[in-house]
MDTraj code that builds the backbone (N, CA, C; nanometers):
import mdtraj as md
import numpy as np

residues = "MET LEU ARG ASP ARG ARG ILE LEU TYR ALA THR ALA PHE LEU ARG ALA LEU ALA THR GLY MET MET GLY VAL LEU LEU GLY ILE TYR LEU ALA ARG MET ALA PHE THR PRO SER GLN ILE GLY LEU VAL ILE SER SER GLY LEU ALA GLY ALA THR LEU GLY GLY CYS PRO ARG LEU CYS TRP THR PRO ASP ALA VAL SER GLY ASP PHE HIS PRO ALA LEU ARG TRP SER GLY HIS GLU ASN TYR LEU".split()
xyz = np.array([
    [1.0977, -2.0643, -0.6770],
    [1.1063, -1.9121, -0.6950],
    [1.1399, -1.8753, -0.8203],
    [1.2542, -1.9380, -0.8923],
    [1.3097, -1.9330, -1.0170],
    [1.2145, -1.9317, -1.1321],
    [1.0977, -2.0238, -1.1146],
    [0.9940, -2.0830, -1.1977],
    [0.9191, -1.9610, -1.1998],
    [0.8742, -1.8832, -1.0654],
    [0.7827, -1.7882, -1.0863],
    [0.8536, -1.6593, -1.1431],
    [0.9294, -1.6389, -1.1182],
    [1.0277, -1.5181, -1.1990],
    [1.0291, -1.5199, -1.3515],
    [1.0550, -1.6372, -1.3761],
    [1.0672, -1.7057, -1.5413],
    [0.8702, -1.6587, -1.5805],
    [0.8276, -1.6910, -1.5222],
    [0.6592, -1.6791, -1.5582],
    [0.6291, -1.5446, -1.5580],
    [0.6937, -1.4527, -1.4738],
    [0.6674, -1.3345, -1.4340],
    [0.7177, -1.2284, -1.5877],
    [0.8613, -1.2992, -1.6013],
    [0.9336, -1.2072, -1.7255],
    [0.8429, -1.2192, -1.8438],
    [0.8332, -1.3787, -1.8541],
    [0.7417, -1.3996, -1.9790],
    [0.5983, -1.3130, -1.9977],
    [0.5489, -1.2978, -1.8897],
    [0.4186, -1.2499, -1.9075],
    [0.4039, -1.0731, -1.9156],
    [0.5259, -1.0296, -1.8582],
    [0.5655, -0.8991, -1.8856],
    [0.6017, -0.8571, -2.0167],
    [0.6740, -0.9392, -2.0758],
    [0.7125, -0.9452, -2.2140],
    [0.6091, -0.9752, -2.3004],
    [0.5213, -1.0437, -2.3025],
    [0.4216, -1.0421, -2.3801],
    [0.3055, -0.9509, -2.3678],
    [0.3065, -0.8964, -2.2431],
    [0.2263, -0.7776, -2.2338],
    [0.2869, -0.6453, -2.3031],
    [0.4102, -0.6470, -2.3197],
    [0.4619, -0.5125, -2.3737],
    [0.4695, -0.5645, -2.5354],
    [0.5058, -0.6621, -2.5898],
    [0.5226, -0.7120, -2.7250],
    [0.3651, -0.6579, -2.7648],
    [0.2399, -0.7036, -2.6921],
    [0.0987, -0.6655, -2.7288],
    [0.0584, -0.5320, -2.7426],
    [0.1455, -0.4241, -2.6353],
    [0.1183, -0.3115, -2.6619],
    [0.1862, -0.2347, -2.7638],
    [0.3015, -0.2843, -2.7939],
    [0.3678, -0.2748, -2.9021],
    [0.2810, -0.2682, -3.0532],
    [0.2345, -0.3908, -3.0579],
    [0.1940, -0.4393, -3.1621],
    [0.0484, -0.3474, -3.2012],
    [-0.0346, -0.3515, -3.0624],
    [-0.1595, -0.2796, -3.0974],
    [-0.1147, -0.1388, -3.1650],
    [-0.0103, -0.0721, -3.1191],
    [0.0516, 0.0827, -3.1498],
    [0.0415, 0.0652, -3.3093],
    [0.1384, -0.0555, -3.3283],
    [0.1568, -0.0580, -3.4884],
    [0.0630, -0.0568, -3.5908],
    [-0.0551, -0.1560, -3.5265],
    [-0.1447, -0.2040, -3.5853],
    [-0.2758, -0.0845, -3.6242],
    [-0.2652, -0.0535, -3.4813],
    [-0.3552, 0.0956, -3.5139],
    [-0.3029, 0.2082, -3.5536],
    [-0.2097, 0.2296, -3.5709],
    [-0.1241, 0.3198, -3.6758],
    [-0.1487, 0.3050, -3.8226],
    [-0.1259, 0.1348, -3.8530],
    [-0.1541, 0.1261, -3.9800],
    [-0.3310, 0.1344, -4.0342],
    [-0.4218, 0.0895, -3.9430],
    [-0.5435, 0.0865, -3.9579],
    [-0.5689, 0.2441, -3.9920],
    [-0.5528, 0.3439, -3.8752],
    [-0.5736, 0.5078, -3.9178],
    [-0.5294, 0.5336, -4.0497],
    [-0.4239, 0.5259, -4.0696],
    [-0.3412, 0.5732, -4.2139],
    [-0.4302, 0.5201, -4.3181],
    [-0.4875, 0.3898, -4.2917],
    [-0.5824, 0.3424, -4.4244],
    [-0.6886, 0.4438, -4.4137],
    [-0.7537, 0.4806, -4.2982],
    [-0.8625, 0.5663, -4.2834],
    [-0.8658, 0.7033, -4.3118],
    [-0.7477, 0.7339, -4.3644],
    [-0.7025, 0.8760, -4.4151],
    [-0.6677, 0.9786, -4.2780],
    [-0.6207, 0.9273, -4.1924],
    [-0.5875, 1.0144, -4.0737],
    [-0.4608, 1.0684, -4.0938],
    [-0.4296, 1.2308, -4.0572],
    [-0.3035, 1.2529, -4.0930],
    [-0.1910, 1.2213, -3.9917],
    [-0.0794, 1.2095, -4.0106],
    [0.0296, 1.1687, -3.9142],
    [0.0114, 1.2326, -3.7901],
    [-0.0287, 1.3338, -3.7900],
    [-0.0532, 1.4224, -3.6372],
    [-0.1574, 1.3579, -3.5727],
    [-0.2484, 1.3362, -3.6023],
    [-0.3831, 1.2706, -3.5553],
    [-0.3618, 1.1102, -3.5114],
    [-0.3010, 1.0584, -3.6077],
    [-0.2261, 0.8919, -3.5443],
    [-0.1607, 0.9167, -3.4446],
    [-0.0487, 1.0285, -3.4310],
    [0.0332, 1.0315, -3.3145],
    [-0.0558, 1.0380, -3.2077],
    [-0.1327, 1.1623, -3.2217],
    [-0.2209, 1.2003, -3.0898],
    [-0.2980, 1.0609, -3.0280],
    [-0.3830, 1.0192, -3.1122],
    [-0.4506, 0.8814, -3.0728],
    [-0.3671, 0.7648, -3.0170],
    [-0.2579, 0.7284, -3.0700],
    [-0.1498, 0.6281, -3.0080],
    [-0.1064, 0.6758, -2.8525],
    [-0.0663, 0.7989, -2.8635],
    [-0.0121, 0.8651, -2.7598],
    [-0.1228, 0.8788, -2.6513],
    [-0.2336, 0.9270, -2.6730],
    [-0.3226, 0.9109, -2.5524],
    [-0.3553, 0.7788, -2.5107],
    [-0.3550, 0.6880, -2.6157],
    [-0.3829, 0.5296, -2.5464],
    [-0.2812, 0.4862, -2.4897],
    [-0.1523, 0.5109, -2.5212],
    [-0.0433, 0.4696, -2.4272],
    [-0.0392, 0.5526, -2.3013],
    [-0.0772, 0.7112, -2.3041],
    [-0.0648, 0.7397, -2.1726],
    [-0.1859, 0.6827, -2.0998],
    [-0.2844, 0.6677, -2.1099],
    [-0.4175, 0.6113, -2.0630],
    [-0.3929, 0.4727, -2.0174],
    [-0.3050, 0.3835, -2.0730],
    [-0.2802, 0.2449, -2.0276],
    [-0.1825, 0.2770, -1.8927],
    [-0.0665, 0.3585, -1.8982],
    [0.0194, 0.4159, -1.8013],
    [-0.0506, 0.4646, -1.6851],
    [-0.1288, 0.5551, -1.7073],
    [-0.2089, 0.6160, -1.5901],
    [-0.3111, 0.5072, -1.5043],
    [-0.3796, 0.3973, -1.6020],
    [-0.4490, 0.3366, -1.5640],
    [-0.3499, 0.2407, -1.4705],
    [-0.2350, 0.2109, -1.4877],
    [-0.1557, 0.1519, -1.3779],
    [-0.1472, 0.1956, -1.2422],
    [-0.1239, 0.3329, -1.2396],
    [-0.0766, 0.4163, -1.1387],
    [-0.1622, 0.3986, -0.9945],
    [-0.2958, 0.3750, -1.0085],
    [-0.3623, 0.3600, -0.8711],
    [-0.3162, 0.2531, -0.8001],
    [-0.3307, 0.1464, -0.8870],
    [-0.2809, 0.0115, -0.8222],
    [-0.1475, -0.0253, -0.7822],
    [-0.0554, 0.0551, -0.8433],
    [0.0833, 0.0943, -0.8108],
    [0.0983, 0.1617, -0.6792],
    [0.0684, 0.2665, -0.7030],
    [0.0748, 0.3955, -0.5848],
    [0.0128, 0.3699, -0.4651],
    [-0.1441, 0.3283, -0.4919],
    [-0.2333, 0.3758, -0.3303],
    [-0.2964, 0.2317, -0.2992],
    [-0.2257, 0.1272, -0.3448],
    [-0.2622, -0.0229, -0.2708],
    [-0.1271, -0.0714, -0.1899],
    [-0.1294, -0.1074, -0.0727],
    [-0.0392, -0.1934, -0.0008],
    [0.0489, -0.2771, -0.0994],
    [0.1640, -0.3056, -0.0685],
    [0.2280, -0.4512, -0.1247],
    [0.2251, -0.5515, -0.0750],
    [0.1758, -0.6620, -0.1342],
    [0.1213, -0.7838, -0.0977],
    [0.2361, -0.8755, 0.0058],
    [0.3346, -0.8290, -0.0205],
    [0.4549, -0.8871, 0.0783],
    [0.4799, -0.8210, 0.1740],
    [0.5203, -0.7063, 0.1698],
    [0.5611, -0.6211, 0.2853],
    [0.4531, -0.5335, 0.3437],
    [0.3481, -0.5239, 0.2927],
    [0.2353, -0.4527, 0.3363],
    [0.2267, -0.3008, 0.3210],
    [0.3615, -0.2648, 0.3077],
    [0.4233, -0.1156, 0.2527],
    [0.3537, -0.0480, 0.1233],
    [0.3475, 0.0572, 0.1205],
    [0.3225, 0.1431, 0.0015],
    [0.4381, 0.1820, -0.0759],
    [0.4189, 0.1786, -0.1941],
    [0.4982, 0.2077, -0.2879],
    [0.5998, 0.3439, -0.2319],
    [0.7122, 0.3421, -0.2401],
    [0.8175, 0.4328, -0.2118],
    [0.8041, 0.5657, -0.2460],
    [0.7783, 0.6035, -0.3738],
    [0.7372, 0.7035, -0.4354],
    [0.6526, 0.7924, -0.3637],
    [0.5540, 0.7480, -0.2811],
    [0.4735, 0.8067, -0.1878],
    [0.5557, 0.8799, -0.0766],
    [0.6544, 0.7684, -0.0460],
    [0.7456, 0.8668, 0.0874],
    [0.8197, 0.9488, 0.0465],
    [0.8792, 0.9388, -0.0720],
    [0.9827, 1.0439, -0.1469],
    [0.9120, 1.1907, -0.1530],
    [0.7731, 1.1858, -0.1478],
    [0.7153, 1.3248, -0.1708],
    [0.7151, 1.4210, -0.0642],
    [0.8015, 1.3766, 0.0889],
    [0.7753, 1.4298, 0.1722],
    [0.6573, 1.4500, 0.2792],
    [0.5634, 1.3527, 0.2321],
    [0.4402, 1.3618, 0.3399],
    [0.4979, 1.2276, 0.4418],
    [0.4873, 1.2690, 0.5649],
    [0.5358, 1.1660, 0.6451],
    [0.3708, 1.0671, 0.7010],
    [0.2580, 1.1030, 0.6370],
    [0.1374, 1.0305, 0.6368],
    [0.1200, 1.0369, 0.5283],
    [0.1748, 0.9707, 0.4410],
    [0.1369, 0.9636, 0.2889],
    [0.0071, 0.9132, 0.2398],
    [-0.0716, 0.8449, 0.3254],
    [-0.1981, 0.8288, 0.3021],
    [-0.3115, 0.8472, 0.3789],
])
top = md.Topology()
chain = top.add_chain()
for i, resn in enumerate(residues, 1):
    res = top.add_residue(resn, chain, resSeq=i)
    for name in ("N", "CA", "C"):
        top.add_atom(name, md.element.get_by_symbol(name[0]), res)
traj = md.Trajectory(xyz[None], top)
C-alpha cells in the first residue's frame, strides 16, 4: 500500500512538473515568435484550462473504482438523482 502511494505521488509530481515546464517553454517559444505578452498569456491560459476541463468528465461522471459511488461534488449540487 505504501509503495503504491509513493508511485502515485511520484507520477503526480512528474505530471505537474511537465505541465509547468510546458507553460514555461511555450512562453519562451511564443516570445521568440514575437507574440505579445497578452497573446502568450491567452495561449497558456487556454491550454491550462483545456487540460483542467479535459479531466472533469473522468472525475465527475464515472464511478469510483473502489466504492462504486460517483464524485461527491455531484451530490452537493442538490440533485438526489445526480445522474
